[in-house]
C-alpha positions, 0 to 999 in steps of 0.5 A, spaced: 444 087 421 448 093 421 452 097 428 446 103 428 440 096 430 445 091 434 445 097 438 437 098 439 436 092 440 441 091 446 438 097 449 432 094 448 434 087 452 438 091 458 434 097 459 428 095 463 420 095 460 418 101 463 424 106 462 419 109 457 413 110 461 418 113 468 416 120 469 420 125 470 422 129 477 421 136 474 413 135 473 412 132 481 409 132 486 403 137 483 396 137 486 391 134 484 383 131 485 380 124 485 374 122 482 373 117 487 376 110 487 381 105 492 387 106 494 392 101 492 399 098 497 403 098 490 402 100 483 397 095 481 391 091 481 395 085 484 396 090 490 392 090 496 387 096 497 390 101 503 385 106 503 380 110 499 378 117 496 372 119 494 370 124 488 372 130 489 378 129 495 384 133 493 391 128 493 398 131 492 401 127 486 408 125 489 411 121 483 410 116 477 411 109 477 412 107 470 406 102 471 401 102 466 394 100 465 389 102 460 393 107 457 394 111 463 400 110 469 400 108 476 402 114 480 404 115 489 399 120 491 399 123 499 392 124 501 387 125 507 392 126 514 399 125 510 397 118 508 401 115 502 398 110 497 398 108 490 392 111 485 391 109 477 391 116 473 385 114 469 381 115 476 384 123 477 385 130 474 392 134 475 394 141 476 397 140 470 397 136 464 401 130 464 401 124 460 397 117 463 393 122 467 386 123 465 385 130 464 387 137 468 382 139 473 377 143 471 379 150 476 373 154 478 375 161 481 375 161 489 371 167 492 374 170 497 368 176 499 363 174 505 357 172 504 352 176 504 347 177 510 341 173 510 334 177 508 331 180 513 325 175 517 328 168 514 331 163 519 338 164 519 339 155 519 336 150 514 332 146 519 326 142 516 328 145 508 327 139 503 325 139 495 318 141 496 318 147 499 325 150 498 326 157 496 333 159 496 339 156 496 346 158 497 353 157 496 360 160 498 360 163 491 352 166 491 345 164 491 339 161 487 332 164 488 326 162 486 322 168 484 314 165 482 311 161 477 317 157 477 323 161 475 328 161 478 335 166 478 342 164 479 345 171 483 353 172 485 355 175 492 354 182 490 347 179 488 347 180 481 344 176 477 347 172 472 342 167 469 335 165 469 333 157 470 326 154 470 324 149 474 321 142 471 321 138 478 321 137 485 321 131 490 322 131 498 330 131 497 331 136 491 329 142 485 330 141 478 332 147 473 334 148 466 336 154 462 334 153 456 339 158 453 345 154 455 342 147 455 345 147 462 341 143 468 341 144 475 339 139 481 339 143 487 339 136 493 338 138 499 339 132 501 347 131 501 348 139 500 351 139 493 349 144 487 350 139 481 351 140 473 350 137 467 350 141 460 347 137 455 346 129 456 351 128 460 351 126 467 350 131 473 356 131 477 358 136 483 358 144 483 357 147 489 357 145 497 350 147 499 352 153 505 344 154 507 336 154 504 330 157 506 323 155 504 320 160 500 315 165 502 309 162 505 312 156 506 312 153 513 320 148 514 317 141 516 319 138 523 324 133 523 330 135 521 333 139 514 330 134 509 323 130 509 325 122 511 321 118 507 315 114 511 319 108 515 313 103 512 316 104 505 323 103 506 328 097 508 335 098 509 340 093 508 347 091 509 352 089 504 360 087 504 363 088 498 370 087 494 375 087 499 371 087 505 367 094 504 362 095 507 355 098 503 349 100 507 342 101 502 336 104 503 330 102 499 324 106 499 318 104 495 314 110 495 314 114 488 317 111 483 321 108 488 329 110 489 334 108 493 340 112 498 346 109 500 354 109 503 359 106 501 365 105 504 364 111 508 362 115 503 356 121 503 350 119 501 348 118 494 340 117 492 340 113 485 333 113 482 329 106 480 330 104 472 328 099 468 331 093 469 330 086 465 331 082 472 332 084 479 332 092 481 336 097 478 338 104 480 341 110 477 343 117 476 347 116 469 354 117 473 353 111 479 348 105 478 346 099 483 343 093 481 340 088 486 337 081 485 336 077 491 342 077 497 347 080 491 348 087 488 353 090 484 355 097 485 358 101 478 361 108 478 366 112 474 372 108 477 369 101 476 364 096 479 363 092 486 360 086 487 357 085 494 353 080 499 347 082 503 350 080 511 347 075 514 
């Protein structure tokens, strides 16, 4: 063995195993956004959970740890109300590219212009508007308006129409739109007050928060809140306790084709449609899935899965 090879061998023995993965301080801190998941007390799955992040939650990436898992590094982060913890790099995006982080966040321009005044004669709130009667949906960057015969137009804050959509479905919660020229699908979700976007066969993801919604001309708002609630006899609500003691509340709705709405560890409500299942009941939107059988439930999300059991 020559002297150069001996030196390399000695360096490999003396230097810590994670040396090659240590994150240089020059890259941090930097901003990022979580795709949802657990914050842990240390850099690895063996450490207990110290918090939770939801999809889109902003984070400040403080430093890398050099600890790798499945090709991504564990990072120390600061998140909600100044809390700190450790988050796996496969579960978030960063402001600037960095090895060990899943991807660079897709920035969307922040519109600083004021939202135009509501059209004359329309109510200033979305009370009683749901997926069956909605005709105008507004967000911080513009609006979507039903113009007749299932046609919708997307306009910016100045009222300039940029895109046209064809409506292909409605239910109590949402309107579903498609732009064939770009192969883009939108869901105007009145229950979660979110506009979801997908291109091609990709799963839908949150695009804009809905700031206001109004019924179509000639339609009257329904009573009882912002969305039509399912009839009590068609629903059952079940409380579960999941991995690491996290709570989940699931409401099963039997009307129509069947669906569930649920919250997980305080997350915003999410709706999943019932899909074909070999055994038990299965609900999914392509990104999130619930599979329930008897008192047991499995919750699958982009960041992993949790096993849950019905509370007694």
